[in-house]
VEXVOGU-219527 format. One record per residue (C-alpha): x, y, z; residue in one letter. Coordinates in pm, whole numbers, plus 50000, padded with zeros to 5 digits. Example, Ala and Ser with C-alpha at 12.3 -4.5 7.8 and 13.67 -1.06 7.14 Angstrom:
# VEXVOGU-219527
512304955050780a/513674989450714s/
This chain:
# VEXVOGU-219527
304611822336123m/308211835836042a/310371817436317i/313041835836498a/315831823036787i/317451848136992v/320681833437151g/322161855737467g/323181854137828a/320291848138112l/321521819538294a/325371830538261n/324141859638445k/322081853338709p/320291877238940f/321081903738667n/317831919738640g/318951945438374g/320731919938148e/317891900338173a/315891932538009w/318041933937722v/317291899337617r/313861896937701l/313611930437504s/314621912337175w/312411880637248v/309501899437331l/309671928237092g/310231904136810l/306981880636919r/304771914436892q/305911918436560l/304581885136487g/307081859636525f/307411825936675d/310051831636874v/312561810437062y/314841817237347f/318281795937346v/321431799937562e/323931776937643e/326221774637952l/330211761537930a/330891732638155d/331701747638493g/329651777038483a/326981759238668c/327521772039028v/325351774039365t/323821807039533e/327551810039683s/329351803839366g/330231769339432q/330491740639147p/326971727139113a/325291705038843d/322481717238621l/319851702138804a/320771722439119s/322781751639031c/321201788239046v/321841797638637n/318891771538593r/316561783238887g/317151818738735y/316541810738380f/313611794438418e/311971817638687s/312411846538439v/311121826538139v/307601819238356a/307651847938414d/307471864738046f/305431832637945g/308021816037736l/307631782037881e/307961759837609g/309361782837332n/313311782437570a/316091758737583a/318861763037818l/321851737837672l/325091724937912y/328001710137786g/327451714637481g/323971701937458g/324681671237668r/322181681437937e/319291708337891s/316111722938039t/313321728937826g/313721723937489l/316371699237363g/319371699637104l/317601677436805a/314511700536868e/316701729636824l/318051713036501g/314851711636388d/313541743236466l/316911764936331a/316451742535984a/312561761535965d/314211798936140a/313721827335913d/316171847836197l/318831841936411l/319441870736649v/322781864736834d/323271885937109i/326711893937182s/327641861937012g/326721842737245h/325471810037065l/328311814036780g/328891787636493a/326921760536700g/324471739236608p/321421770036510l/323461774136230a/320661763135977g/318711797536052s/318111816935718r/319161844435827t/321901850236099r/322311887336259l/325221895236494y/323951922836780v/326901940436946d/326491957637246l/330201964937327d/331121987537036p/334801996937033g/335541966637221f/333861939636929t/335621960936629q/339021961836855a/338821926236881w/338091914136542h/340771936736415a/343601917336675d/345071891936554e/346461882636849r/342651878536989v/340931849936992a/337661865436855f/335681853236536a/332721874436371l/332631847036090d/329211829835983g/326461862136024y/324881875335712d/324481911235892h/325641927036201y/324271956236427a/325501975536668t/324181999136961v/327112019336879g/325572044436658l/329102058036484n/330892019136450v/332232025536125g/331372060035996a/333932081535823p/336132094636146g/335432063236331w/339092047336462p/338482015836457i/338771991636131p/335881973036042s/337501946435866r/335581941935566g/332171936835831i/329491965835748e/327871976036076w/324481985236063i/324022014236344p/320752004736599t/319462020736906l/318361989337188p/314361981937143p/312471990137483v/309091975737550l/307102002637595l/304311985237747d/306291971338003e/308022003938081w/305082023538116p/305332058838235l/304672065238605c/304502093938833p/308102102838986p/308942097339324p/308182123339651a/310952141739779g/314312155739697p/315952144739400p/317412111939385r/319392101039106l/320472064339026t/322162042338809t/323152002138774i/326701999238665a/329801971938713t/332731991138890w/335811973938655r/335251962238271s/334961924738298p/337461927437955y/340231942038148g/342011969937992p/341121974937614l/344391989737391e/344052006837064i/347262009636839g/349002026037136d/346792036637348r/344842022237657t/341382030537645m/339762043838003r/337402020838221s/333972028738349k/336172030738706h/338162058438560h/335242081938446e/333782076938739f/336842085838931r/336872118038718r/333532125138872l/334062116439239i/333392149239407e/330322154839215l/328042149139463p/329582175539676e/328772201539404r/324972195639457l/323612204339755e/320312184039792g/320822160339524v/321472125839600a/323352099039399f/322962059739426v/324932034939295l/323851999439251a/327541989639193l/328721957139149d/332641962939299i/334601934439417h/335941938939758p/339781940539630g/338761977039524d/337301988639891s/339812019439858a/337492030039549d/334772019839754l/335562041540077a/336002072039847a/333232069139664l/330472066540003q/333212097240145a/332932121739838h/328512116339912g/327762082339661w/325642058739836k/326232029439735v/324271996439729v/324171959939627n/322711954239251p/321951919839386r/319731932539637e/318111959939450v/317961947039078a/318451908739063a/315011902038897t/313351921238585p/310821934438819g/313351942539109a/315161959238823f/312171981638699r/310901987939043d/314732005639131y/314592024638784v/311212036438839q/311862048639169g/314312072239079s/314052107138994s/316472102838700a/319522082938596e/323132096938615f/325902074638443s/329412072838295v/330082054338019a/333022029737930q/335782052737826g/336362035837452v/332652043237423y/333292078137464a/337182085537358e/335992067637004s/332902084436985s/331182058236940s/327672068436987g/326682041437226w/323672044037375f/322552022037665s/319562000137691d/319372008438078r/318832047438008t/316412036237745g/314222021238013v/314652052638221y/313372074637948l/310462054837919a/309642054938232s/309482091638234g/312762096038405r/315602118238262p/318912106838197a/322542127238286v/324862101538059v/328542110337959q/328412119937600e/329482090937398t/328442108537025g/324702104037003i/323772134836853a/323262120436483n/320052102136617e/319252116436967l/319982151936977v/320662156937345p/318302186937510g/315172181437726r/314832143637907g/318392135437773l/321542154437873l/325112148637828t/328132158437974f/332032152237888e/333472171838213s/332962175238599l/331552212138529p/329282200238268e/327982172038463a/327052200338766v/325402217838499a/323632194638351r/321792179438682v/321082214538764e/319662221138435e/317482187738475m/316572190938853v/315172228438764a/312562220938519s/311992185038669h/308672179438526a/309242187638182e/312062167138127h/310142139738270c/307692144138013r/310142150137743a/312432115537827a/308952095237767r/308242115037443s/311942103037326l/311442070237417a/308122069337223v/309412083636937e/312612066836909h/313242036837081l/310052015637079g/311151978937014s/308331982136699e/309982009636551r/313571998536634v/313271960836582l/311091969836236g/313661993036107r/316771970736155l/314461936335985l/313521959535651e/316911967135669r/318231932535656i/315601920335469g/313421900035712v/309571898635758g/307381882336021a/
């Protein structure tokens, strides 16, 4: 049986059920294709904390507890490793065992470059997966930024237009392979929408953790700028509820108050979506998704498509999302609707609500046709010449 190793951040993002699903989709998706799959994560010195954010050791930190809980819930015991301090300590597989695995591994999938040129460099084929198109390429092109993409055989990105003619950020010699995010269709079954008035939701972080992004002499907008442009949306649509599970810093209290004053309901994502199960319940308890994108995703026409939107669609939940240039792969229409301005957002929501049942059916059909993990990962592996 072919061996695949997936590296990514899970313990580094405790109480974030959506981020957990991103990594699980690759791990479980590759397993469905016949690989013997191992998940590996590294925690840097000082990354271990208590639930209140205080420093802790590996044995008692919430990072480890969250990692082990998710691993157990999805049957990955014995096939997972959490390394701390460069492998000085670990839970699950140890550094020596991983070194032996890497020597025999047919594939290493490094999500967002989490592992880098570490102890698993011996894997036969190394694939970098870019989840932040625009940021990744701009950092790579900027010699002032300490960011390296060396050491991989192939590079995939969820920015469907990255590297295409007209893409505004230089690729600097990297051939980017576009891919949609894989969705585990069995884990995200079609289910009836909730009763009652339409309830559009999403899960987001108010400010980009990366800070502002400069490309040339231009500073790209961030997600909070996009929400501010649409802040009046709930007031324009009577009878439609908009709910944000929003990670927002107390220092942004003025923005929080403004959102609430304009009719947005804001909930704590840690309370409603901390685990993969809670995240799924939150998504499937919605009528549809409404969300914006990072400014660079839209302004560069990157073709970015969200893994979060993918699971809404798979559940039979339509999505009304900001246009990023996805039409070459996913043609917006029934089930998936896009907008560029406040008036367009109002019109797309009205259109979706007026024919909600039809859009729900179309959403699931889109996911089955385009996003199933076997299809997405199968195409990608065929492109890079790796088989189970």
